[in-house]
LOTIKOL-349184 format. One record per residue (C-alpha): residue in three letters; x, y, z. Coordinates in steps of 0.001 Angstrom, whole numbers, always signed. Each point is the difference from the previous one (the first is absolute). Example, Ala and Ser with C-alpha at 12.3 -4.5 7.8 and 13.67 -1.06 7.14 Angstrom:
BEGIN
@resn = Ala; x = +12300; y = -4500; z = +7800 $
@resn = Ser; x = +1370; y = +3440; z = -660 $
This chain:
BEGIN
@resn = Met; x = +106170; y = -164815; z = -202474 $
@resn = Pro; x = -1031; y = +3384; z = +1407 $
@resn = Glu; x = +2287; y = +947; z = +2885 $
@resn = Leu; x = -122; y = +2849; z = +2513 $
@resn = Pro; x = +806; y = +2779; z = -2502 $
@resn = Glu; x = -2691; y = -1188; z = -2412 $
@resn = Val; x = -2561; y = -294; z = +2803 $
@resn = Glu; x = +881; y = +3469; z = +1324 $
@resn = Val; x = -210; y = +1469; z = -3512 $
@resn = Thr; x = -3394; y = -1663; z = -385 $
@resn = Arg; x = -1165; y = +1424; z = +3330 $
@resn = Arg; x = +1049; y = +3524; z = -896 $
@resn = Ser; x = -1690; y = -209; z = -3377 $
@resn = Phe; x = -3530; y = -193; z = +1442 $
@resn = Ala; x = +161; y = +598; z = +3778 $
@resn = Gln; x = -1283; y = +3565; z = -225 $
@resn = Ala; x = -2656; y = -827; z = -2570 $
@resn = Ile; x = -1590; y = -2812; z = +2005 $
@resn = Ser; x = +196; y = +1612; z = +3444 $
@resn = Gly; x = -3500; y = +961; z = +1085 $
@resn = Ala; x = -1679; y = -2160; z = -2645 $
@resn = Arg; x = -3212; y = -1880; z = +840 $
@resn = Ile; x = -118; y = -3675; z = -1013 $
@resn = Glu; x = -2981; y = -687; z = -2273 $
@resn = Ser; x = +533; y = -3631; z = -1022 $
@resn = Val; x = +2500; y = -2865; z = +128 $
@resn = Ala; x = +460; y = -2656; z = -2686 $
@resn = Leu; x = +2170; y = -3104; z = +329 $
@resn = Gly; x = +1526; y = -2060; z = -2823 $
@resn = Lys; x = +1864; y = -3273; z = +311 $
@resn = Pro; x = +1336; y = -915; z = +3470 $
@resn = Leu; x = +3256; y = +1651; z = +1000 $
@resn = Arg; x = +2702; y = -1187; z = +2398 $
@resn = Trp; x = -2197; y = +558; z = +3034 $
@resn = Pro; x = -3754; y = +619; z = +318 $
@resn = Leu; x = -1375; y = +3491; z = +560 $
@resn = Gly; x = -1050; y = -966; z = +3519 $
@resn = Cys; x = -3427; y = +1626; z = -47 $
@resn = Glu; x = -3092; y = +251; z = -2149 $
@resn = Pro; x = +652; y = +2635; z = -2694 $
@resn = Gln; x = -3207; y = +1774; z = +981 $
@resn = Leu; x = +1546; y = +846; z = +3386 $
@resn = Leu; x = +2310; y = +2493; z = -1727 $
@resn = Val; x = -2788; y = +1837; z = -1819 $
@resn = Gly; x = -689; y = +3367; z = +1576 $
@resn = Gln; x = +3340; y = +188; z = +1795 $
@resn = Gln; x = +2316; y = +2944; z = -614 $
@resn = Val; x = +3653; y = -330; z = -961 $
@resn = Leu; x = +1829; y = +2108; z = +2584 $
@resn = Gly; x = +3520; y = -310; z = -1378 $
@resn = Leu; x = +2594; y = -2225; z = -1612 $
@resn = Arg; x = +3209; y = -1136; z = +1722 $
@resn = Arg; x = +2740; y = -2535; z = -701 $
@resn = Arg; x = +1644; y = -2604; z = +2228 $
@resn = Gly; x = +2718; y = -1944; z = -1773 $
@resn = Lys; x = -1582; y = -1159; z = -3264 $
@resn = Tyr; x = -3551; y = +305; z = +1341 $
@resn = Leu; x = -2263; y = +2941; z = -760 $
@resn = Leu; x = -2281; y = +771; z = +2933 $
@resn = Ala; x = -3250; y = +1739; z = -822 $
@resn = Asp; x = -1538; y = +1294; z = +3229 $
@resn = Thr; x = -3779; y = +85; z = -207 $
@resn = Ser; x = -2705; y = +1270; z = +2320 $
@resn = Gly; x = -714; y = -3609; z = +968 $
@resn = Gly; x = +3380; y = -1699; z = -75 $
@resn = Leu; x = +3044; y = -607; z = -2147 $
@resn = Leu; x = +628; y = -1382; z = -3491 $
@resn = Leu; x = +3406; y = -1605; z = -530 $
@resn = Leu; x = +1046; y = -220; z = -3648 $
@resn = His; x = +2990; y = -1982; z = -1287 $
@resn = Leu; x = +1104; y = -89; z = -3635 $
@resn = Gly; x = +1568; y = -3459; z = +170 $
@resn = Met; x = +2213; y = -1011; z = -2933 $
@resn = Ser; x = -1780; y = +1692; z = -2880 $
@resn = Gly; x = -2663; y = +2287; z = +1421 $
@resn = Ser; x = -646; y = +3647; z = -783 $
@resn = Leu; x = -2657; y = +2499; z = +1012 $
@resn = Arg; x = -1960; y = +2526; z = -2043 $
@resn = Phe; x = -2119; y = +2797; z = +1396 $
@resn = Ala; x = -2115; y = +1957; z = -2446 $
@resn = His; x = -3483; y = +907; z = -1144 $
@resn = Gly; x = -1468; y = -1952; z = -2888 $
@resn = Leu; x = +2164; y = -3115; z = +78 $
@resn = Pro; x = -941; y = -2567; z = -2669 $
@resn = Pro; x = -1868; y = -3152; z = +1061 $
@resn = Ala; x = +2107; y = -2313; z = +2140 $
@resn = Gly; x = +2078; y = -2498; z = -1977 $
@resn = Ala; x = +1167; y = -3528; z = +752 $
@resn = His; x = +2875; y = +1222; z = +2197 $
@resn = Asp; x = -1921; y = +2703; z = +1883 $
@resn = His; x = -917; y = -1444; z = +3383 $
@resn = Phe; x = -1116; y = +2864; z = +2245 $
@resn = Asp; x = -1929; y = +3184; z = -754 $
@resn = Leu; x = -667; y = +2548; z = +2741 $
@resn = Ala; x = -2372; y = +2549; z = -1524 $
@resn = Thr; x = -156; y = +3353; z = +1798 $
@resn = Asp; x = -1518; y = +3391; z = -677 $
@resn = Arg; x = +3458; y = +1176; z = -1095 $
@resn = Gly; x = +931; y = -2873; z = -2294 $
@resn = Thr; x = +542; y = -3766; z = -58 $
@resn = Leu; x = +3008; y = -1753; z = +1515 $
@resn = Arg; x = +791; y = -3177; z = -1948 $
@resn = Leu; x = +2511; y = -2759; z = +740 $
@resn = His; x = +1373; y = -1627; z = -3146 $
@resn = Asp; x = +1992; y = -3154; z = +775 $
@resn = Pro; x = +681; y = -2651; z = -2678 $
@resn = Arg; x = +1676; y = -2434; z = +2420 $
@resn = Arg; x = -2422; y = +587; z = +2900 $
@resn = Phe; x = +2617; y = +79; z = +2769 $
@resn = Gly; x = -1280; y = +3396; z = +1098 $
@resn = Ala; x = -2649; y = +552; z = +2635 $
@resn = Val; x = -2580; y = +2363; z = +1440 $
@resn = Val; x = -807; y = -758; z = +3638 $
@resn = Tyr; x = -2403; y = +1781; z = +2345 $
@resn = Ala; x = +751; y = +362; z = +3722 $
@resn = Arg; x = -1624; y = +1944; z = +2827 $
@resn = Gly; x = +3302; y = +1847; z = +577 $
@resn = Glu; x = +3746; y = -564; z = +351 $
@resn = Glu; x = -557; y = -1816; z = +3315 $
@resn = Asp; x = -2303; y = -2514; z = -1694 $
@resn = Pro; x = +1674; y = -3469; z = -15 $
@resn = Val; x = -332; y = -65; z = -3793 $
@resn = Ala; x = +2038; y = +3208; z = -342 $
@resn = Val; x = +2492; y = -1059; z = +2674 $
@resn = Lys; x = +640; y = -3251; z = -1858 $
@resn = Leu; x = +825; y = +1877; z = -3214 $
@resn = Leu; x = +1881; y = +2975; z = +1433 $
@resn = Gly; x = +1410; y = -1183; z = +3321 $
@resn = Gly; x = +3225; y = -1534; z = -1299 $
@resn = Leu; x = +1063; y = +2898; z = -2212 $
@resn = Gly; x = +3308; y = +1724; z = +632 $
@resn = Met; x = +905; y = +3674; z = +199 $
@resn = Glu; x = -1238; y = +2462; z = -2606 $
@resn = Pro; x = +3108; y = +1168; z = -1895 $
@resn = Leu; x = -1501; y = +3323; z = -1094 $
@resn = Ser; x = -1168; y = +1041; z = +3460 $
@resn = Glu; x = +1637; y = +1325; z = +3155 $
@resn = Ser; x = -530; y = -3418; z = +1576 $
@resn = Phe; x = +2855; y = -1410; z = -2094 $
@resn = Ser; x = +2516; y = +92; z = +2829 $
@resn = Leu; x = +3683; y = -511; z = -773 $
@resn = Ala; x = +528; y = -1562; z = +3432 $
@resn = Ala; x = -2845; y = -2480; z = -433 $
@resn = Phe; x = +1164; y = -804; z = -3521 $
@resn = Gln; x = +3541; y = -676; z = +1182 $
@resn = Asp; x = -1285; y = -2154; z = +2856 $
@resn = Gly; x = -2090; y = -2045; z = -2437 $
@resn = Leu; x = +2997; y = -606; z = -2246 $
@resn = Lys; x = +2146; y = -1142; z = +2930 $
@resn = Lys; x = -2551; y = -2689; z = +857 $
@resn = Ser; x = -101; y = -1533; z = -3475 $
@resn = Arg; x = +2302; y = -2478; z = -1715 $
@resn = Met; x = -1905; y = +339; z = -3251 $
@resn = Pro; x = +1515; y = +1440; z = -3194 $
@resn = Ile; x = -874; y = +3689; z = +53 $
@resn = Lys; x = -1975; y = -83; z = -3254 $
@resn = Gln; x = -2321; y = -2713; z = +1279 $
@resn = Leu; x = -413; y = +1743; z = +3349 $
@resn = Leu; x = -1074; y = +3188; z = -1761 $
@resn = Leu; x = -2493; y = -1896; z = -2165 $
@resn = Gly; x = -1530; y = -1711; z = +3041 $
@resn = Gly; x = -1773; y = +3147; z = +1181 $
@resn = Arg; x = +120; y = -727; z = +3725 $
@resn = Leu; x = +2786; y = +2475; z = +725 $
@resn = Val; x = -887; y = +2663; z = -2561 $
@resn = Val; x = -2884; y = -140; z = -2472 $
@resn = Gly; x = -122; y = +697; z = -3696 $
@resn = Val; x = +3575; y = -646; z = -1162 $
@resn = Gly; x = -1026; y = -2271; z = -2870 $
@resn = Asn; x = +2305; y = -1776; z = -2415 $
@resn = Ile; x = +727; y = +2897; z = -2359 $
@resn = Tyr; x = +541; y = +2441; z = +2828 $
@resn = Ala; x = +2097; y = -2368; z = +2129 $
@resn = Ser; x = +2515; y = -386; z = -2836 $
@resn = Glu; x = +152; y = +3769; z = -472 $
@resn = Val; x = +250; y = +689; z = +3740 $
@resn = Leu; x = +2885; y = -2422; z = +478 $
@resn = Phe; x = +1851; y = +1488; z = -2964 $
@resn = Leu; x = -365; y = +3496; z = +1433 $
@resn = Ala; x = +1219; y = -1230; z = +3396 $
@resn = Gly; x = +2928; y = -1955; z = -1503 $
@resn = Ile; x = -1131; y = -3323; z = +1517 $
@resn = Arg; x = -235; y = -3327; z = -1809 $
@resn = Pro; x = -3382; y = -1768; z = +152 $
@resn = Thr; x = +1665; y = -3071; z = +1537 $
@resn = Ala; x = +1508; y = +1870; z = +2981 $
@resn = Val; x = -1131; y = -1453; z = +3346 $
@resn = Ala; x = -2186; y = +2616; z = +1696 $
@resn = Ser; x = +1599; y = -322; z = +3444 $
@resn = Arg; x = +3484; y = +599; z = -1419 $
@resn = Ile; x = -736; y = +3380; z = -1523 $
@resn = Gly; x = +1887; y = +2644; z = +1987 $
@resn = Pro; x = -1500; y = +3201; z = +1448 $
@resn = Ala; x = +1265; y = +2299; z = -2771 $
@resn = Arg; x = -1491; y = -2176; z = -2724 $
@resn = Val; x = -3229; y = -414; z = +1960 $
@resn = Arg; x = -365; y = +3787; z = -48 $
@resn = Lys; x = +579; y = +21; z = -3760 $
@resn = Leu; x = -2543; y = -2774; z = -459 $
@resn = His; x = -2604; y = +1751; z = +2145 $
@resn = Ala; x = +441; y = +3206; z = -2007 $
@resn = Ala; x = +1; y = -1877; z = -3319 $
@resn = Ile; x = -3359; y = -1617; z = +763 $
@resn = Gln; x = -1561; y = +3400; z = +579 $
@resn = Thr; x = +1679; y = +1564; z = -3037 $
@resn = Val; x = -885; y = -2746; z = -2486 $
@resn = Leu; x = -3613; y = -416; z = +1102 $
@resn = Ala; x = -631; y = +3750; z = +93 $
@resn = Arg; x = +1469; y = +331; z = -3494 $
@resn = Ala; x = -2153; y = -2874; z = -1235 $
@resn = Val; x = -3136; y = +1686; z = +1307 $
@resn = Glu; x = +1077; y = +3261; z = -1624 $
@resn = Leu; x = +352; y = -1799; z = -3355 $
@resn = Gly; x = -3374; y = -1718; z = +268 $
@resn = Gly; x = +1320; y = -3431; z = +959 $
@resn = Ser; x = +1223; y = -2655; z = -2445 $
@resn = Thr; x = -1984; y = -1255; z = -2986 $
@resn = Leu; x = +1586; y = -3262; z = -1140 $
@resn = Arg; x = -3165; y = -1500; z = -1470 $
@resn = Asp; x = -3247; y = +1845; z = +467 $
@resn = Phe; x = +58; y = +1965; z = +3265 $
@resn = Ser; x = -1676; y = +3395; z = -29 $
@resn = Ser; x = -1457; y = +2196; z = +2717 $
@resn = Ala; x = -3721; y = +486; z = +602 $
@resn = Asp; x = -34; y = +2856; z = -2505 $
@resn = Gly; x = +1687; y = -2107; z = -2696 $
@resn = Met; x = +3577; y = +1328; z = +256 $
@resn = Ala; x = +2944; y = -2392; z = -516 $
@resn = Gly; x = +3144; y = +49; z = +2164 $
@resn = His; x = +3513; y = +868; z = -1169 $
@resn = Phe; x = +2393; y = -1090; z = +2778 $
@resn = Gln; x = +1106; y = -3047; z = -2024 $
@resn = Thr; x = +1549; y = +2305; z = -2611 $
@resn = Gln; x = +2471; y = +1282; z = +2632 $
@resn = Ala; x = +959; y = -3345; z = +1571 $
@resn = Arg; x = +3747; y = -277; z = +613 $
@resn = Val; x = +169; y = -3806; z = +250 $
@resn = Tyr; x = -3462; y = -1603; z = -208 $
@resn = Gly; x = -548; y = -1721; z = -3336 $
@resn = Arg; x = +3481; y = +962; z = -1273 $
@resn = Asp; x = +1789; y = -3367; z = +142 $
@resn = Gly; x = +3211; y = +260; z = -2057 $
@resn = Ala; x = -286; y = +3736; z = -609 $
@resn = Pro; x = +2770; y = +2286; z = +1293 $
@resn = Cys; x = -453; y = +1643; z = +3392 $
@resn = His; x = -717; y = +3715; z = -370 $
@resn = Val; x = +2524; y = +707; z = +2770 $
@resn = Cys; x = +2988; y = -2343; z = -454 $
@resn = Gly; x = -617; y = -1698; z = -3335 $
@resn = Ala; x = +30; y = -3566; z = +1346 $
@resn = Pro; x = -2628; y = -2307; z = -1518 $
@resn = Ile; x = -3148; y = -262; z = +2113 $
@resn = Arg; x = -519; y = -3539; z = +1272 $
@resn = Leu; x = -3125; y = -2047; z = +636 $
@resn = Leu; x = -425; y = -2636; z = +2685 $
@resn = Arg; x = -2992; y = -1934; z = +1322 $
@resn = Gln; x = -994; y = +221; z = +3649 $
@resn = Gly; x = -2877; y = -2284; z = +713 $
@resn = Gln; x = -2111; y = +501; z = -3088 $
@resn = Arg; x = +809; y = +3683; z = -418 $
@resn = Ser; x = +2500; y = +1716; z = -2284 $
@resn = Ser; x = +2654; y = +2137; z = +1681 $
@resn = Tyr; x = +2051; y = +2455; z = -2032 $
@resn = Phe; x = +3219; y = +1534; z = +1318 $
@resn = Cys; x = +3278; y = +1619; z = -1051 $
@resn = Pro; x = +3070; y = -2005; z = +1079 $
@resn = Gly; x = +2082; y = +3172; z = -91 $
@resn = Cys; x = -2223; y = +2325; z = +2041 $
@resn = Gln; x = -1449; y = -2677; z = +2311 $
@resn = Arg; x = +3085; y = -1757; z = +1282 $
@resn = Ala; x = -1412; y = -1618; z = +3140 $
């Protein structure tokens, strides 16, 4: 599932190329998670002003409104001239004078939604409950610590929830907690100030490194220019059940939290 690093890598891969483009046509395939929310013809003639990200949503500002794009469980975007005809799993084509943006999504949990702006109820419904952006100045240590104090949840599940901080998906949560020396089962409210600071810093470090390495390609993720990610090749704990820890040599362990796999080192993550 594409997480924040993969979405940010995708954004960077075509943000400059599509900015300023004029929309020439829109083609829809099979229904996605949510409807587009307007007649496709409404988008024709509009100009793409820029491309932003909020959590795992890409926000394409246009001269007439806002397109919110979500990759769901299996989605990926391509932006290029001369794309082949749309296939069975291609569900949205935005043709512009600078190339065509295509959403490929075999499982169809992704979405493209049009809103009049971020204050539109449609956009508020999708974006309003998102937590702090970990790669921005808005990721306040004080607010993060306050959020942890209010929660009795295991820290791994709190991070995955996205209401305190967005984008710390399953791979990255395991890596973040290893770097911070905190077990995934630790109760959030019981984490002391020194470890909260380590955790806050680890979130920024791991996600920034993931973006630098192009995200993680576990199955078929690639950016809009076709490049695969390489973060998974440097994972310290994720996917390494039974292998020795690179730091202390203890075997990496796997446990289930909810329906997600959590990997940790019993030697480096003692509590």
